[in-house]
N, C-alpha and C positions, 0 to 999 in steps of 0.2 A: 083373478088378475088385478082387481082393485087394491088388494093388499100389497102388491108390489109397486104400484104407481106412486103412492104417497111417499114411501122412503126414497124412491129415485128422485123425486122432485126436490126433496130436502137436500140430497147430495148435490144436485145440479146447482141449487141456490148457494150452497157452501163454496163450491168451486168458483162460482162467479164472484163471490166476495173476496176470495183469497188474494188475487192480484191487487185489489184496492187496499187491503190491509197491509200487504208488503210494501206498496208504494207509500202509504202513510208512514210506515215505520222508517223507510229510507229517508223521507223528508224530515222526520223528527230527530234522526241521528246526525249530529254535527260532524263535519269533516275534520280529520286529524290535523292538528297544527304542529309545526316543528317545535320540539321541546328545547329548553335551555341547554340540554346536554348534547344536542345534535351538533357535531363539529362543523363549523363554517369552512368555506374554501380556504380562507386565509389561515385558519387554525391547522388545516391539513398541510398547507404549504410549510408552516412552521415545523410540523412533525417531520416532513421530508428534509427540511434544512437541518434539523437537529441530528437526524440519522446520518446525513451526509457529512456533517462536521465530525461526528463520532467515528465514522469510517475512515476519514482522512487522518485523524489523530492516531488511529490504531495501526495504520499501515507502516511498512518498513520505510525508513527515510531514503534509502538509495533509490528505490523505484519511484518514489513520489517526486524526487527532485527532477527526474526526467519529464514528469507530467506537470510540473509546477505552472507553466503558462496556461494550460487548459484548466487546471484546478482554480486558478485565480479568476478566469473568465466565468466559470461556473458559480463561484462565490458572488461575483458582481451581479450576475443575472438573478440569482435567487434573493440576494439581499435587497436589490432594487425593487423587486416585486413586493417583498415584505415591508419595506420602508414606505412604499406608496399606500399601503393599507394598514399602517401601524395602529390607527385609531380603532380598527375593528377587533383588535386583540384584547383579551382580558388582561387585567393587571398582572396576573400570574404568568400569562403567556409573554407579555412584554418583558418581564424579568428574565424569563428563560431565553428569549431572543437576544437580549443584551448579553447574557452570560455566554451564549454560544458564539456570538460575534467576537467577544474578548478572547475566548479560547482559540478561535480560529486565527485571530490577528497575532497572538503570541506564537502560535505554531508556524504561521507563514513567515514571521520575522526570523525565527530560528532557521527555517528552510533557506531563506535568502542568505543568511550568514554562512550556512554550510555550503551553499552553492558557490558563494564568493570565494570561500577558502579552497574549494575543489578546483576552481579555475586558476588559482595562483600557481606559478611555477614551483615545483617541489625541489627542494635542495637535495643534494646527494646524501647528506647525513639523514635527512627526514625520510627519504626513500629507503635507505638501508634499515633504519629503525622500523619502518612499516613492514618491510619484507622479512626481517629476521625476528620481529616481535621483541626486540631488546636493544639496548644501547651498548655497543661494543666497538672497540678499536681493533679492526681485523688485523692490522699490521702487527699487533702485539698479542694476538690470541694464542693461547697455548695449544699444543698439538692435539691434546685430548678433547679440546673444545670444538675443533673444526667439524668433526662428523655431525654434531648436533646443529651447528650453524648451517651446514649444507642442507640438512633435513628441514630446518625452518624455512629456508629459501624455497625448497621444493614444495613444501606444504602450501605456502603462499601462492606459488605458481599454479599448482593444481586447482586450488579453490577460486582464484581470481582471474585466471588467464582469459576466460571467455568475455570478460568485460574490459580487458586491458586495451589501452591505446598504444600506438607505437612508442610514445614516451615512457609508458610503464614497462614495456619490454626492454627498452634501452636501459632503464634504471636497474631492472633485474639482472640484465646481462652484465652491467658494470659491477654489481655486487658479486656476481659469480666470478668475474675476473679478479677481484680483490681477494676473494677466498682462495682461488687457484694460486695466486701469487704467494700467499702466505703458506698454503699447503706445500708448495714446492720447497719452501725453506725448512719445513719441519716434518716432512712426510716420513723420514727415516725413524722418527721417534714413535711412530704408530705401529701397532702390531699388524700383521698381514691382513687379518680379517677386517680391520678398520679401513685399511687402504683399499681393499676390494669394495667395501661399502661406499667409500667416497667416490670411487671410480663409477660405481653404479648410479649414484646421485648426479654426478656430472653428466653422464650420458643421458639420463632421463630429461634433464633440463634442456639439453641441446636437441633432443628428439621433439620435445614440446615446442621449442622455438622454431624448428624446421617445419613442423606441422602447421604452425601459424603462418609461416612464410608461404607455404604451398597454398593454403586457403586464400591468402590475399591475392596470389597470382591467378587463381581460378576465378576470383570475383572481378578481376580487372577486364 
């Protein structure tokens, strides 16, 4: 039995010393300190701001103009936070922040200009040019040109009608009436198949116009 007591006592002594050694090791190991590469809160804010600017500059202009007031509020909120802690940014980050602000300001100025133009009353000639994708004097158009002009009007109507205001519909209807007036003058110069085509395009426009009227009545 004595041969077993001596080794067991050594084991017990070793176990008793182990926590002390671990404690000593813990005390001798210094706590980790933030390194120079750890991003600060203001640096992270700059990353968020840069991504936000890039996103706005990449988006389609039509949709952005509708959201412009909210976008400007977001810019003011983010830039105010960054301006208040600008001294915490590195020299490189300060340059990036300045560059992003300039990019945004140029973009915002362009959006304001486009918005102002969109709010100006459109002249009849400008509306016709926009809808037909070309400049043409309808009253002097040749007979063989009319089917394509009708088609251009219908293509614009199909693509844009969901965002049209009553003024846009009035402009499109006025262009159709001018086309119809010229068509009645020269229709006999067109072969039957082209006259059938024109009739189909006229009917489609009126169908889309009536569908819009019905939608407006249902919403009232």
